[in-house]
C-alpha positions in Angstrom: 13.6 118.9 -133.8 14.6 115.3 -133.5 17.6 113.1 -132.6 17.7 110.1 -134.8 18.8 106.9 -133.0 20.1 104.8 -135.9 20.5 101.2 -134.8 23.6 99.8 -136.6 25.1 97.4 -134.0 24.3 94.0 -135.4 26.9 91.7 -136.6 24.7 90.1 -139.3 25.4 86.5 -138.5 22.2 85.4 -140.4 23.2 87.3 -143.5 26.3 85.1 -143.9 28.4 87.9 -145.3 31.5 87.6 -143.1 31.0 91.2 -141.9 28.3 93.2 -140.4 25.4 93.2 -142.8 25.2 97.0 -142.7 28.5 97.1 -144.5 27.4 94.7 -147.3 27.0 96.6 -150.6 23.6 96.7 -152.2 23.5 98.3 -155.6 27.1 99.5 -155.0 26.5 101.2 -151.7 26.9 99.8 -148.1 23.5 99.2 -146.7 24.1 101.7 -143.9 24.5 104.5 -146.5 20.8 104.5 -147.5 19.5 105.3 -144.1 22.2 107.9 -143.4 21.5 109.7 -146.7 17.7 109.6 -146.2 18.0 111.0 -142.6 20.6 113.6 -143.7 18.0 115.1 -146.0 15.4 115.6 -143.3 15.5 119.1 -141.9 13.9 118.2 -138.6 16.6 115.7 -137.8 19.4 117.7 -136.2 21.5 114.9 -134.6 22.2 111.3 -135.6 23.1 108.9 -132.8 24.8 106.0 -134.5 25.9 102.8 -132.8 28.4 100.3 -134.1 29.4 96.6 -133.4 32.5 96.0 -131.4 35.7 96.4 -133.5 34.0 98.2 -136.4 33.9 101.9 -135.3 36.6 103.0 -137.6 34.9 101.5 -140.7 31.5 103.1 -139.6 33.1 106.5 -139.1 34.8 106.2 -142.5 31.5 105.6 -144.2 30.0 108.7 -142.6 33.0 110.7 -143.9 33.0 109.2 -147.4 29.4 110.0 -148.0 29.7 113.5 -146.6 26.9 113.3 -144.0 26.3 116.8 -142.8 24.1 116.1 -139.8 26.3 115.9 -136.6 26.9 112.2 -135.7 27.4 110.9 -132.1 28.9 107.4 -131.9 27.8 104.9 -129.3 29.0 101.3 -128.8 26.3 98.7 -129.4 24.7 96.9 -126.4 24.3 93.2 -125.9 20.8 93.4 -127.3 18.7 95.8 -129.4 16.9 96.8 -126.3 20.1 97.7 -124.5 21.4 99.5 -127.5 18.4 101.9 -127.6 18.8 102.5 -123.9 22.4 103.4 -124.3 21.7 105.6 -127.3 19.1 107.5 -125.4 21.7 108.9 -123.1 23.4 110.6 -126.1 20.2 112.1 -127.5 20.1 115.9 -127.2 16.5 116.6 -128.5 13.2 116.4 -126.7 11.9 114.0 -129.4 13.7 111.1 -131.0 13.2 109.0 -134.2 14.3 105.4 -134.1 15.4 103.6 -137.3 17.7 100.7 -138.2 20.2 100.6 -140.9 18.9 97.1 -141.8 15.9 98.8 -143.5 17.6 100.5 -146.4 14.5 101.3 -148.3 13.5 104.0 -145.9 12.6 107.3 -147.7 12.0 110.9 -146.9 8.2 110.2 -147.1 8.5 107.7 -144.2 10.2 110.3 -141.9 7.8 112.9 -143.1 4.7 110.8 -142.2 6.0 110.5 -138.6 7.0 114.2 -138.3 3.6 115.3 -139.7 1.6 113.3 -137.1 0.1 115.4 -134.3 1.0 112.6 -131.8 4.5 112.4 -130.3 4.7 108.6 -130.0 4.1 107.1 -133.5 5.2 104.0 -135.4 5.0 102.9 -139.0 2.9 99.7 -139.1 1.6 97.5 -141.9 -1.5 95.4 -142.2 -0.7 91.7 -142.1 -1.7 89.9 -145.3 -1.5 86.4 -143.9 -3.0 84.5 -141.0 -1.0 84.2 -137.8 -1.8 81.9 -134.8 -0.6 81.5 -131.2 1.2 78.2 -130.7 3.1 76.2 -128.1 6.5 75.9 -129.8 7.7 73.1 -127.6 4.8 70.8 -128.5 4.1 72.2 -132.0 0.5 72.8 -130.9 -1.8 75.5 -132.1 -3.3 77.1 -129.0 -5.9 79.6 -130.3 -6.9 82.2 -132.8 -5.8 85.8 -133.4 -8.0 88.3 -135.2 -5.9 89.5 -138.2 -7.7 92.9 -138.5 -6.5 93.9 -135.0 -2.8 93.0 -135.7 -0.1 95.0 -137.4 3.4 94.3 -138.6 5.6 96.8 -136.6 8.0 98.7 -138.8 10.5 101.4 -138.4 11.1 104.4 -138.3 9.2 105.3 -135.1 9.1 108.6 -133.2 8.8 109.2 -129.5 8.9 111.8 -126.8 12.4 111.3 -125.4 10.9 111.5 -121.9 8.3 108.9 -122.6 10.9 106.5 -124.1 13.3 107.0 -121.2 10.4 106.3 -118.8 9.5 103.1 -120.8 13.0 101.8 -120.6 13.1 102.5 -116.8 9.9 100.5 -116.6 11.4 97.6 -118.5 14.4 97.7 -116.2 12.2 97.6 -113.1 10.2 94.7 -114.5 13.3 92.9 -115.8 11.8 92.7 -119.3 13.5 93.0 -122.7 11.6 94.2 -125.8 12.5 93.6 -129.4 11.2 97.1 -130.5 10.0 100.3 -128.8 6.4 101.0 -129.9 5.1 98.1 -127.9 7.5 98.9 -125.0 6.2 102.4 -124.7 2.6 101.3 -124.9 3.1 98.5 -122.3 4.7 101.1 -120.1 1.5 103.1 -120.1 2.0 105.8 -122.8 -0.2 106.6 -125.7 1.2 105.2 -128.9 -0.3 105.6 -132.4 0.5 104.2 -135.8 0.5 105.4 -139.4 0.4 103.1 -142.5 3.8 101.7 -143.6 4.9 100.2 -146.9 5.5 96.6 -147.9 8.7 97.9 -149.6 10.1 98.7 -146.1 11.8 95.4 -145.6 14.3 94.4 -143.0 17.5 92.9 -144.4 18.4 89.9 -142.3 19.2 86.9 -144.6 21.0 86.4 -147.9 17.5 86.3 -149.6 16.7 89.7 -148.0 19.9 91.1 -149.5 18.8 89.9 -153.0 15.3 91.3 -152.5 16.7 94.7 -151.3 19.0 94.8 -154.4 16.0 94.1 -156.7 13.9 96.8 -155.1 16.7 99.4 -154.9 17.5 99.0 -158.5 13.9 99.6 -159.5 13.1 95.9 -160.2 9.5 96.3 -159.0 8.6 99.2 -161.2 7.5 97.0 -164.1 6.0 94.3 -161.8 2.4 93.3 -162.8 0.1 92.1 -160.0 
Protein backbone atom coordinates (compact mmCIF):
# COMPACT_ATOMS: atom_id res chain seq x y z
CA UNK A 1 0.00 0.00 0.00
CA UNK A 2 1.09 3.59 -0.66
CA UNK A 3 0.77 7.08 0.72
CA UNK A 4 0.42 9.58 -2.13
CA UNK A 5 2.31 12.83 -1.62
CA UNK A 6 0.36 15.18 -3.89
CA UNK A 7 2.31 18.39 -4.35
CA UNK A 8 -0.15 21.25 -4.53
CA UNK A 9 1.58 24.16 -2.84
CA UNK A 10 2.58 26.38 -5.75
CA UNK A 11 1.09 29.83 -6.16
CA UNK A 12 1.22 29.68 -9.96
CA UNK A 13 2.86 33.05 -10.59
CA UNK A 14 3.94 32.05 -14.11
CA UNK A 15 0.42 30.95 -15.00
CA UNK A 16 -0.77 34.53 -14.56
CA UNK A 17 -4.18 33.44 -13.28
CA UNK A 18 -4.42 35.60 -10.16
CA UNK A 19 -4.83 32.45 -8.04
CA UNK A 20 -2.92 29.20 -7.52
CA UNK A 21 -2.82 27.42 -10.88
CA UNK A 22 -4.20 24.23 -9.32
CA UNK A 23 -7.50 26.08 -8.81
CA UNK A 24 -7.72 27.24 -12.42
CA UNK A 25 -10.50 25.41 -14.24
CA UNK A 26 -9.59 23.29 -17.25
CA UNK A 27 -12.52 21.78 -19.11
CA UNK A 28 -14.76 22.95 -16.27
CA UNK A 29 -12.80 21.38 -13.41
CA UNK A 30 -10.07 22.80 -11.15
CA UNK A 31 -6.72 21.36 -12.23
CA UNK A 32 -6.28 19.76 -8.81
CA UNK A 33 -9.37 17.60 -9.30
CA UNK A 34 -7.87 15.50 -12.10
CA UNK A 35 -5.03 14.16 -9.94
CA UNK A 36 -7.28 13.68 -6.91
CA UNK A 37 -9.84 11.67 -8.88
CA UNK A 38 -7.17 9.57 -10.62
CA UNK A 39 -5.50 8.73 -7.30
CA UNK A 40 -8.82 8.08 -5.59
CA UNK A 41 -9.44 5.26 -8.04
CA UNK A 42 -6.16 3.45 -7.29
CA UNK A 43 -6.77 0.71 -4.75
CA UNK A 44 -3.15 0.63 -3.62
CA UNK A 45 -3.24 4.30 -2.54
CA UNK A 46 -4.67 4.32 0.98
CA UNK A 47 -3.68 7.85 2.04
CA UNK A 48 -3.34 11.18 0.24
CA UNK A 49 -1.00 13.75 1.78
CA UNK A 50 -2.01 17.03 0.16
CA UNK A 51 -0.19 20.31 0.70
CA UNK A 52 -1.55 23.77 0.10
CA UNK A 53 -0.27 27.32 -0.41
CA UNK A 54 -0.50 29.70 2.52
CA UNK A 55 -3.98 31.16 2.85
CA UNK A 56 -5.68 28.62 0.57
CA UNK A 57 -6.34 25.61 2.83
CA UNK A 58 -10.07 26.25 3.09
CA UNK A 59 -10.49 26.31 -0.70
CA UNK A 60 -8.43 23.13 -1.10
CA UNK A 61 -10.45 21.30 1.55
CA UNK A 62 -13.65 22.42 -0.16
CA UNK A 63 -12.54 20.90 -3.46
CA UNK A 64 -11.80 17.59 -1.75
CA UNK A 65 -15.30 17.66 -0.24
CA UNK A 66 -17.07 18.82 -3.40
CA UNK A 67 -15.65 15.98 -5.48
CA UNK A 68 -16.29 13.32 -2.82
CA UNK A 69 -12.73 12.02 -2.55
CA UNK A 70 -13.00 8.81 -0.54
CA UNK A 71 -9.31 8.22 0.23
CA UNK A 72 -8.35 9.77 3.60
CA UNK A 73 -6.59 13.12 3.08
CA UNK A 74 -3.94 14.60 5.37
CA UNK A 75 -3.26 18.33 4.87
CA UNK A 76 0.23 19.81 5.18
CA UNK A 77 1.31 23.41 4.71
CA UNK A 78 3.59 23.99 1.71
CA UNK A 79 7.28 24.60 2.31
CA UNK A 80 9.38 27.40 0.88
CA UNK A 81 10.47 25.13 -2.00
CA UNK A 82 9.33 21.92 -3.64
CA UNK A 83 12.18 20.10 -1.90
CA UNK A 84 11.09 21.36 1.52
CA UNK A 85 7.46 20.54 0.77
CA UNK A 86 8.23 16.88 0.07
CA UNK A 87 10.29 16.68 3.25
CA UNK A 88 7.42 18.04 5.31
CA UNK A 89 4.88 15.75 3.64
CA UNK A 90 7.04 12.71 4.37
CA UNK A 91 6.47 13.27 8.08
CA UNK A 92 2.75 12.72 7.51
CA UNK A 93 3.10 9.55 5.39
CA UNK A 94 1.80 6.42 7.12
CA UNK A 95 2.77 3.74 4.58
CA UNK A 96 6.14 2.04 3.97
CA UNK A 97 6.06 3.20 0.34
CA UNK A 98 5.06 6.52 -1.17
CA UNK A 99 4.03 7.81 -4.57
CA UNK A 100 4.84 11.43 -5.42
CA UNK A 101 2.74 13.36 -7.90
CA UNK A 102 1.95 17.03 -8.50
CA UNK A 103 -1.44 18.55 -9.22
CA UNK A 104 0.15 20.58 -12.03
CA UNK A 105 0.17 17.35 -14.11
CA UNK A 106 -3.58 16.89 -14.64
CA UNK A 107 -3.28 14.36 -17.45
CA UNK A 108 -2.14 11.61 -15.09
CA UNK A 109 -4.15 8.44 -15.46
CA UNK A 110 -4.71 5.16 -13.71
CA UNK A 111 -2.27 3.53 -16.15
CA UNK A 112 0.54 5.81 -14.94
CA UNK A 113 0.03 4.78 -11.34
CA UNK A 114 -0.39 1.15 -12.39
CA UNK A 115 2.95 1.17 -14.23
CA UNK A 116 4.72 2.23 -11.06
CA UNK A 117 2.87 -0.17 -8.78
CA UNK A 118 3.56 -3.08 -11.17
CA UNK A 119 7.32 -2.51 -11.16
CA UNK A 120 9.26 -4.98 -9.05
CA UNK A 121 11.55 -2.15 -7.95
CA UNK A 122 10.63 0.12 -5.03
CA UNK A 123 12.21 3.33 -6.34
CA UNK A 124 10.83 4.08 -9.80
CA UNK A 125 10.06 7.19 -11.86
CA UNK A 126 8.21 7.78 -15.08
CA UNK A 127 10.66 9.21 -17.61
CA UNK A 128 10.44 10.14 -21.27
CA UNK A 129 12.99 10.06 -24.07
CA UNK A 130 14.12 13.54 -25.08
CA UNK A 131 13.22 14.23 -28.73
CA UNK A 132 15.51 17.23 -29.07
CA UNK A 133 19.17 18.05 -28.53
CA UNK A 134 20.30 19.58 -25.25
CA UNK A 135 23.69 21.10 -24.49
CA UNK A 136 25.60 22.18 -21.37
CA UNK A 137 26.23 25.92 -21.34
CA UNK A 138 27.70 28.77 -19.31
CA UNK A 139 24.58 30.93 -18.79
CA UNK A 140 26.53 34.01 -17.75
CA UNK A 141 28.58 34.10 -20.95
CA UNK A 142 26.05 32.47 -23.30
CA UNK A 143 28.73 29.93 -24.19
CA UNK A 144 28.20 26.29 -25.17
CA UNK A 145 30.58 24.25 -23.04
CA UNK A 146 30.24 20.71 -24.34
CA UNK A 147 28.04 17.90 -25.58
CA UNK A 148 25.49 15.57 -23.99
CA UNK A 149 24.56 12.20 -25.45
CA UNK A 150 20.81 12.38 -25.94
CA UNK A 151 20.28 8.61 -25.74
CA UNK A 152 21.51 8.61 -22.14
CA UNK A 153 19.21 11.44 -21.03
CA UNK A 154 15.57 11.36 -19.97
CA UNK A 155 12.89 13.91 -19.23
CA UNK A 156 11.97 13.24 -15.58
CA UNK A 157 8.21 13.01 -15.07
CA UNK A 158 5.82 12.26 -12.26
CA UNK A 159 4.38 10.22 -10.67
CA UNK A 160 7.29 8.49 -8.97
CA UNK A 161 7.34 5.85 -6.23
CA UNK A 162 9.84 5.26 -3.45
CA UNK A 163 10.53 3.28 -0.37
CA UNK A 164 9.58 5.73 2.37
CA UNK A 165 12.77 4.85 4.26
CA UNK A 166 14.95 5.47 1.18
CA UNK A 167 13.27 8.81 0.48
CA UNK A 168 13.68 9.92 4.09
CA UNK A 169 17.34 8.89 3.99
CA UNK A 170 17.81 10.85 0.76
CA UNK A 171 16.32 13.99 2.26
CA UNK A 172 18.55 13.58 5.32
CA UNK A 173 21.51 13.32 2.93
CA UNK A 174 20.47 16.51 1.16
CA UNK A 175 20.17 18.32 4.48
CA UNK A 176 23.66 17.22 5.53
CA UNK A 177 25.09 18.27 2.18
CA UNK A 178 23.06 21.51 2.19
CA UNK A 179 21.65 20.76 -1.26
CA UNK A 180 18.21 21.32 -2.74
CA UNK A 181 16.77 19.17 -5.53
CA UNK A 182 13.95 20.01 -7.93
CA UNK A 183 12.62 16.42 -7.94
CA UNK A 184 13.18 13.23 -6.01
CA UNK A 185 14.32 10.50 -8.43
CA UNK A 186 17.68 12.18 -8.91
CA UNK A 187 17.87 13.03 -5.20
CA UNK A 188 17.38 9.40 -4.18
CA UNK A 189 19.90 8.23 -6.80
CA UNK A 190 22.54 10.81 -5.78
CA UNK A 191 22.02 9.74 -2.16
CA UNK A 192 23.13 6.23 -3.14
CA UNK A 193 19.90 4.30 -3.62
CA UNK A 194 18.94 2.25 -6.66
CA UNK A 195 16.40 4.12 -8.82
CA UNK A 196 14.84 2.76 -12.00
CA UNK A 197 12.53 4.26 -14.62
CA UNK A 198 9.61 3.18 -16.75
CA UNK A 199 8.51 4.88 -19.99
CA UNK A 200 6.30 7.93 -19.58
CA UNK A 201 4.01 9.72 -22.02
CA UNK A 202 4.33 12.97 -23.94
CA UNK A 203 0.75 13.77 -22.86
CA UNK A 204 1.90 13.96 -19.25
CA UNK A 205 2.66 17.68 -19.38
CA UNK A 206 3.24 20.02 -16.46
CA UNK A 207 0.98 23.07 -16.43
CA UNK A 208 3.10 26.12 -15.68
CA UNK A 209 2.32 28.91 -18.16
CA UNK A 210 -0.87 30.22 -19.84
CA UNK A 211 0.15 28.28 -22.95
CA UNK A 212 0.31 25.08 -20.89
CA UNK A 213 -3.21 25.72 -19.63
CA UNK A 214 -4.46 26.00 -23.21
CA UNK A 215 -2.61 22.81 -24.21
CA UNK A 216 -3.98 20.90 -21.21
CA UNK A 217 -7.49 22.04 -22.10
CA UNK A 218 -6.99 20.83 -25.67
CA UNK A 219 -5.73 17.42 -24.53
CA UNK A 220 -8.31 16.92 -21.79
CA UNK A 221 -11.14 17.64 -24.21
CA UNK A 222 -9.82 15.02 -26.63
CA UNK A 223 -8.39 17.50 -29.09
CA UNK A 224 -5.50 15.17 -29.96
CA UNK A 225 -7.67 12.18 -30.90
CA UNK A 226 -8.01 13.27 -34.50
CA UNK A 227 -4.48 14.61 -34.80
CA UNK A 228 -2.61 13.34 -37.82
CA UNK A 229 1.20 13.11 -37.57
